[in-house]
N, C-alpha and C positions, 0 to 999 in steps of 0.2 A: 379331510381338510385340504383345501387347495393351497397353492403357493401364496396367494394373496393373504389368506387367513393365517397361514403359518408365519409369514413375515410380520403381520400385525402382532402376533403373540410374542415374537422374538423382540421386537422393538419396545414392547411395553414392559418387559421384565426389568426390574430395578437393577441398574448396573452394579450396585453394591452386592447383589446376589450372584453375579456371574462367577462361574468356577475359574475362568481365566482372567478375571477383572484386574488382577494385580500385575499381569504381564505387561510389557511395554506396548503402547498403542501400535496399531497396524499401520502399514504404509498408506493405506487408503484414508484412515483416520487422520494421520499426520498431514497429508496433502489437503484434505478438505478443511481441517482445522486451521492450517496456514492461510488458506484462501479466506475463510471467515474472519480470522484475526486481522488480516490486512484490510478487509472491507470495513470492519468495525473500528479500526484504528486501535486495536488492542494488541498487547504483546503475545507472541507465540511461545509456548512452553513445550519444547520438544521432549521433555522428560516425563510427560504424563503417562499414567497407566491406561489400559484400555477403558476401564470404568471411568476414570477421571476425564479422559478425552471425550467419552460419550456425553458426560454431564456438561463439559465445556462447550461441546458442539451445540447442545440444546440451548444453552445460555446465549451463545452467539447467533444462533438461528433466530431466536426471539428478538435480539437486538437489531439484526440486519433485515429481518423479514424474510429470510431465505428458509427453505425447507418447510414452509407452511403450505397446506393444501387449500 
């Protein structure tokens, strides 16, 4: 399995099933989420877990049209 395939399987895993999903979101997630929140005119919640941040990023990507291929 190459890096592209591995990355695809990683991003498709349900955030609710992540072993570290309840840990605080990463710095990269926080930065991207802040950017998306600003662009969408939505509030930024800095207290989200990794799993919740991932879900929120997906929601805001749909709303802003970012992150789509």
